[in-house]
N, C-alpha and C positions, 0 to 999 in steps of 0.2 A: 504494500500500500504506500503510495507516495504522499508526502506532506504529513501534516498533523492537524489535529483539532485543538484549537486553543481553549475552547470552553465546552466542556461536557456538562450537561445539566439534566436533571430529572426532578419531578415533583415528589416530595416526601409524603404528601397528604397531611402534613402538620399545619394547623392554623397558626400563622405567625403574628397576626394582628387583626383587629377589627376596625375598619374605617367607617365613614359615614357617606352614604350615597348623597352627593351634593347636587347632582344634575342628571337628568334623564330626558333625552330628546328622542322621540320616536317619529319615524317616517315610514314610507311604504317599503323600504328595503331593510329595515331593522331599527336598531337604536344605538345611540351614543350614550355611554355611561361614564360619569365622573365620580371618583371616590376621593373624599377628603380625609384629613387627619392621617395621612399615609406616610409621613416622613420617616418613620422607623424602618421602612423597607425600601426606600428610594435611594439610599447612598450609592448603590451599584446599579441603578436602573438605567436602561437605554431604550430608545425607541425600537420597537420590534421584540423586546423581551416579553416573556410570558408571565402572567400572574393568574393564578387560579382563584376564582371567586366562587365560593360555595361548591368547590370541586370541579368547576368548569374552567378549562384553560383558555385564557383570552390574551390577545396581543396588545401591548401598550402602544397607543398611537400618539399620545402627548403626555407630558408630566412636568411638574415643577416641584423641586425639593423644598424650596424656600417659601413660596407664596402660600398663605393660608394653612400653615403647618403641613405642607406637602400634599399634592394631589396627583392622581394619574387618571388617564382617560383610556377607555377601550371601546371597540365597536363590536356589536353583536348582530350578526346577520339574522334574517328571519329563520333560516334553517337552525341556527344555534338556539334561537328562542323556542322553536318547535320541538327540538330534540333533547333539550336539557331542562333541569329544574328552574332555570332562570326565566323561562317563558311562562311559568305558572302565574295565574292571577295574583297580583300584589307581591310577587317574589321580589320585584325591583320597584321600590317606591322611594321617592325623594325623602331623604333624611332617615331612612332606616339603616341598620348596621349591615355591613358586608364583611363576613369572615373571609380572609384570603391568605394565600401563601405564595412565595416565590419559588423559583427553581433552586435546588441545591447544586452548587458548582462542584466539579470534581476537586477533591482535595480540601474542601471547606468543611468546617465542623458545624453541625447543627446543634443548637442548645435546646 
């Protein structure tokens, strides 16, 4: 095998933090979700990283570590909403809590 992988990652299933759903915008193709009070998990965050919310792996589209105690944004397609628990009525409502976890990087210790 040529080359190497710099970042190996997998989800541990551990809830690392609970944030607050601060914004939920729904349109015909899905919804955009913003989670606030997320600074504890954003130190090593990058656009394109995965964060699992309630067990559903989602891709970070925007984030800010410093504004409003840290926030991140993810996109949920209609298929994601139809096939996961996040599409259940009232599963995602503004200002409810969102349990989430990040990927464990190879060589990192989970506490």
